[in-house]
N, C-alpha and C positions, 0 to 999 in steps of 0.2 A: 498351584499358585492361586491365590484369592482373585476372585473376578474385579474387585475393587482396585487391587494394587495393579493389574495388568491395564484395567482401564485408565488408572492415573499414569503409570508408565507410558502408555500409548499416547495420551494426551501431552506429556512432557516433551515425547519424541516429535509429536506434530508440531508443537509449537517451536523447538529448535529448528526443525527441518524449514518450517515456513520462513523463520526469520532469516536463516542461512541463504535459503535460495532466493529471496527477494533481494538480500544484499548483493549477492552475486549477479542477479539480473541487473541493478543499478549499476554496478561497477563495469560490468560488460557494456551495457547499454551507452553509458557515458564513453567508453573508448571507442565504439563503433559508430555512433550517431551523434551529430550536433543538436540534440533534442532542445536546447536552449534556443535554437533558432525557429521550433515549430511548435503552435499550439497543441497539437495532439502529443507531441514529444513532451512538453511541459505537463500535460495532464498525467501522462504516464508515470512521469517521475514523481510528481506531487503525490499521486496516490500511493506510490511504493514508499515515500517517505512518510507518509502518514501511518502506514502498515507497520513501518519500522519503529515508529514511536510507541504504537502498541505492544509489538511483539519483544522488542530489546529490553524493557524493564522486566517483562514476564520470566525472559531467559536469565537475566541476572538473578532474579529472585530465585528460580529454579536452582541456580548454581550455588547461590549464597542466600539461603533463607533470613539468616540474621541481619542482612544489610538493611538498614531501616530508611535510608533516603527515599527510596522508590514506595515506602509505605506511608510517606508524609501526605498531607492534605493537599499541599502545593502539586506534588507530582501526580496525585490522583486526578486532580483537575487537568494537568496537561493530557493525561491518557483519556479522560473523558472527550476534552475538546478534541483529541486526534480520532477517536471513533466517528464523533460528529463530522470532522473534516473529511473522513472517508466518504460518506454520505453525500457531501457539498461537492467533492470533488468528481464522483461520479455522475452527480447531475450536469456539472459542467462539462465533463467529457461527452455526455449524451447531446448536450446542446451543441457542442462543437462539432460532433459527428453529423448532427442534423443539418447545421448551417453548411457544412462541407458538402453534404449529400445535396441540398437544394442547389448548392452553387453549381455543383457537378452537373444537375439535371437541366439547369438552365443553360450551361455551355453546350450539352449535348443538343438540346432543343435548338438553339441558335444555328447549329451546323445543318441540321434537318431542312430539306427544301420545301 
């Protein structure tokens, strides 16, 4: 088998696998935890939704390369913004954890004699 074909197939499987596992996590997390009541849960779901906005069009194009909707300039902008959103959400999550960590340290320090 040609190594380029093998690499292409491996990439296609990886894209499908990532999209499916992120979607499964979103569904399961929603059924188990009220993430909408917790800022950390909101950041988790927001990041996964942004990832799905990147992966799902890629999967659809892999399944049907002739589908032109996801090749439109408008949809390409949605994908670019989704990739930017991944970075913004990761920063948001980092700041959230930093604030939670500081709050927890203050509460622990207040208990020390």
